[in-house]
N, C-alpha and C positions, 0 to 999 in steps of 0.2 A: 378387593383394587387397594393401591395407597388413597392417601388424600388428596393427592394431585390430581390423578387418573379421571376424568369424565365419563370414558365409553370402556367398552368391553374387549376391544379392537387391539389385536396386537402390534406393536411399534410405534404407540399413541405420543405424538411430540408432545409435552406438556409445558415445553418453552418455548423457544423461538420456534418459526420454521424453515427453519435456513441451516442450510449444512457448511455455511460458508463460503469461500471462492473457488472458482474451480481452474484457476490460473496454477501452472504449476512452478512457478515464480511463486507464490505466495504459499507460505507452509499447509495450509489446509487444502492447499488446489494438488501440490505436489502428494501430499498423501493421498485422496484420494486418484489421483492415478496411479497410485503404487496399488491399491485397494484396486482397480480395476483388474491392472495386472493379476492379482490374486481371484478374479471372478466375483466382486461384489453384488450380491445379490440387493443388500442394501440401497445399493447407488444403483441399479439399475429398476430397481422401485421409485427410487429419488428422481430417475429420468423420466419414468413412465407419469409421475406426476408432477412435471416441473412447471411451475409459473413464472411469468414474467421477476426476474430482480436482478439484470446488469449480470454481472461478473460472478454473482454468488448463485448457487444452486438453492434455490428457497421453492417450496414446493407448497402442495393442498396438502393438509396434514389430514383430511379424508380420504380421499386418493392413494395417497402414498400407504397409510395405516391398512387400508381395503386390499391394495394389491401386494403389500409384502405379506399381510396375512391367507390371501389367497392364494400366494405360491407356499408357505408353510402346510396352511391344511392339506394343499392338495398333494402333498409328496406322499410316495407309497410307503416310505419309510419312517414316516413322523406322526404320533399321536399327542394331541393336545390335550392335555390333562387339567382341568383349569381345579385351583384351591392352593391353599398355603403349604409352604414348603417351612418346615420346620426340622428338617435333618438337613443331614451333609451329603448329596450321594457320592456314589464311586463305585465305578467309574461314571464320571460325569463333571459339568461346567457349571458353576453359578457365576450368575451374571444379572445379582439383583438391581444394581443402580445405588443411588443416592441414597434412597426412602426405605431401604430392607427393612425387613420387619422385624418386630420386637425379640418376634421367636427364634427366628434364622439368626440373626445378628447377637443372639446370645449362642446358639450353637455356632457360629463361626469364633465365637471367642473364647467360648471354652476349648474349642478345640486347635487354634493359634495362640492365645494367650490374649487375656482381657486389655495390654495394653498394644496390644496390634491394631485393634480398633477403633477406629476416633467417627466420630457423630456431628463435630462442626469441623469448618476449615476457617482458618485465619490467616491469609493469604496479602504477602507486600508485594506490590510490582518487580518486575525483573525488566532491565533495558538495555537493550545490547550495546557492546563494547564500541561499536561502529560508529555509533551514533552520539558519544559523549564527546563534549569541547575539553580536552585536558588540559589546557591554559588555565581553565578559571577552577582546577582541583587539584589537590594535591594529596601527595600519599604516605599513611601515617596508620598506623595501631595506635590504640589509646593507650597511653604510658608505656610505649615504643615493645609492647606484648609481642609474644608470636615471631614474625620474622621481621616486626618495627613497622612494615608500610604494610601489610596484607589489606588495606583497605582504602579506596579512593573517596575523598572527604571534600564535599562541596561548604565550603563556607559562606557565613553569613553575615554581612552588618546587620544592628541593633532594627533600622529601616527596614532592610529587607525581611527578616527575621517579622516583625509585625505586621508588615503588607501580609506576607504567607498564612500568618496565622488567619489572618482576617477571610484571605479567598478560602481558607479552609472551612472556617464558619460558615460560609456564604454558598459553600458549594454543592451542587443538589446531590441525593444522598437515593441509593436504591432503598424503597420501602417496601418489603415484603408483602404480596400480595394476598399472601395467607398464613394460617395461623402456623400450618407443621413448619413454613422457611424461616419462623421467627427465634433469635438465637440469644440465647444468654450470655452476655459479657463477662469475660473475666479480666480480674485488675491486672493480671500478666499480660493480658493482650487484647487491651482495648485499642477500638480504632482510633487512628490520629487525630478525626474528628470530631471524637468524643473527648479527647483527651485536652485538643484545643477550647474546649466548651468548658473544660473544667478550670482554667485559668490562664490567663497568659502566658506563664511563665511554664506552665507544667510542660510543656512539651520539651521547652527548653534545659529542664532536669529530668526527660526522660530520653527518647529516642534522639532526643536533638541536642544533646547535653554536647559542650566544647570539651569538658575537666579532661585532660590528659590528651590532648591535640595540639600541637603547636604547628602553626603554617610558617614554614620555611620561608615562602612569599611574602610576608603580611607588610611587611615595615612600615610606613607612614598610616596604613590604613589601619592597621591595630590587631591582632588576635583575634580571631573568630566569636563573634556574639551569641552564635547556634551552628553546628554542625550537622549535615545530613551524611551517613555513611553509606556505602555500596559496597556490599560483600559481594569477592568472587562467587559464582554459582556454580561455574565446572569447569574440567581440568585443562580447557583451550582458552579460559580468559574471554570468550565471545560472550557472558551474560552476567550483570552484575543487580544486585539484588538490592533494593531500598530497606536497609536495616530499621526494622521496625514498624515500615508503615504499612501493615496490616487496614484496608477503609472501605466502607460500604459507598465511597462515592462513586456516581454511576463514571463510567469510561470516559464520557467527553470533559468530564468535571477533571478527571484523573490527568485528563492528555493536558488541560489547562491550565490546571494549577500547579501539578508536577512538572511540568515546561518552565515554571518560574524559578526553579529550584536552579542555582549555579551551575554550570555546565552541561544542563538538562535539557536546554534553550531549544533541541532538535532531536530529542530521546526518542527513540523508537520503542515502543511498549512490546516487550516479546509476552509477557502475561498482564495483565490487571489485577490490581489486589481487590479481595472479596473476603465475605466473611457471611458464609451461610450456613445452613443444614446440609451436611455430606456427610455419608457413611462412606466411609473408605477406610481401604489397610493401609497399614503400613508395609509396603510391599517389599521392600531391599533387607526390613527386619521380619517378617513370616513365611515370605513366599520364596519359591526356588524362580531360577532363573526365566522357567518359561512358565512362572505363575500359575503355579501349585503348589499345595499343600507341601510344607518338608518331610511329613511321614508318608506321602502319599503321590507318587508320582501322577495317577490318574484322578485326583481331585483338583480341579484347574479352576480358576477363577480368571474375568474376563470382565471389560467393560469400567465404568464408573466405578466400581468399586474396588480394583486395583489402585485407581489415585489417577488415572488419568483426570483429563477434561473433557467433557465436547461429545456431542452426537459422534464425529467423523473418527475421533481418537476411540472412543468404546466401541463401536462398529469393526474396527481396524482391529482393537485385542481377539474380538469376538471369532474372527478368521481365524488367526493365529492359534487360540486354543482351540476349533475346529480341528485346523489341520493337524496338532499337536495329539489330541485325545485319538483320532486315528491311527497317527504314527505307533504310538504307546500301545493301544490296542491289538495293533498288527507286529508287533514285538519291534519295532524299532525307535529307534531316539528321536527326542525334541529338536525343534529348529528354531531357530529364529534369525530372520535377516540381519543381514550386516548393517552396524551403524553409518553407515554412508548411506543409509537410505531413513528417511524421516519416520517409518515404523519401526527400525531396527535400533532408531537412536531413542526414541518414548522407550523401548524396552530397553535399554541400557540404563535408562535415567532410571526405570524402576527398578533397577537390580542393582545401580551402583550408588546412587545417593548416600549419602552419611544418613542413617536412621533418624537420628536424633534433629533432623533438620529437614526430615523429608514432607512433602505437601505436596497434593495434586499440580500435574502438570498440563496445559495444552501442547501440542504442535507448535512448533518454532525451529526456524532454522539455526538457533541459536546450540539446540540440540545435536545436530550433526557432523559429524567428524569432520572436521576442516580440511580445505584445501591446502596442496601442499604449494603450488603456489597460485592462490587466490589473487583474481583483478582487484584494482583497485577501487572500480567504478559495483556501484551496491547491486544495484541492478545485473550487469554482466557476471557479478558472484554469483549471485543467485541461481540466473542460468546455467552455470557453470556446476551447481550442485546440486542442481534441479536434473540436469544431462547426466550424471555419475549414479544419482541416484535410482534414475529409472531404467539405467543399463545395469547396474548390480540388483535392483529387483528382478529384472527380466532375466538374470542369470541364476538367481534365486529360484524365482518361478520353478524354469526348464530344469535345475538340480533337483528339485523335490516332486517334482510332475505332477504338478496341481492341474486337479479336474473338477470341473461344476457341474456337478447334476443338475439337471434340468426339470 
């Protein structure tokens, strides 16, 4: 077992006991609705183990693990073999998650290239473009490089900066509960709160440096004392990354503190920042679009190891991996859902993100192909995105003829 697991049961939930929202107007709810169309047995087990949790799919961990374990062990075509896997099976699917053993990690690195496998992630928050107040931001690239206006910039006065640094220092941080989750910090990738602890000016000479950025609207206010830069994260410019803001602040603290950044007062967080132990592949660099080894289409990868974040996302990639391995063994080509679905959009992220900027990602509407004529109302826009996604997933399922064995 890994250091995180406490039982011998299959599908042990070692972190939260919730699969998040079931409402299709939430990204995770839409992904679950798509998974149900694909016949997810993980969600069937979750439904059977559900406990009160509002709109979230919360489960009794023990009941969930036992139910899914019984479903797997009772299948006539499945034999459970307990022991450490140290070689890569082909045909086969590797779905070992964030705590892949050293031996298997070495085998993966040897096969795919050592640079393809990371052991820790350092993630900055991503916010929705729709939630930004552009009257408080200005567009510019440092020293006018690139297109000259590739970034949105949030300008700070001296007082605003000092207040912000004080809030960072007081913010509640995630503290690892296990030795295996402790992360060694690297000088080039420190959490913002760690930089703040090194002195009041450290951030102003780091990710918040104003040098080379001119605010054309500054006027009597003067040029910025410090700046937070937002970098475009997707082709449709629906997602913006807080550059250099990797953090161990808890989600609530991130919301409270980062919403004090000018222009981000009503920011919708599509992904929270984090720094934690996480074995994952640089999928766009190392894998094919259907997440196989580039030299063997029948050696597939699934789950958090591929660079998705979360229970639901991991289970969803497992469904597609199973479908595609079955197709490959039957002499058919692999398939992927369209990027208008949440699952298809996740796969697009895994195959098209620039390898040098790749970081693990959770389901969010910023990934999904935008609507041609999107409603201005945010809720109605998500309703329309969900309706389109479910219609197109239904068509995809019918086209590939998915059948679920009992």
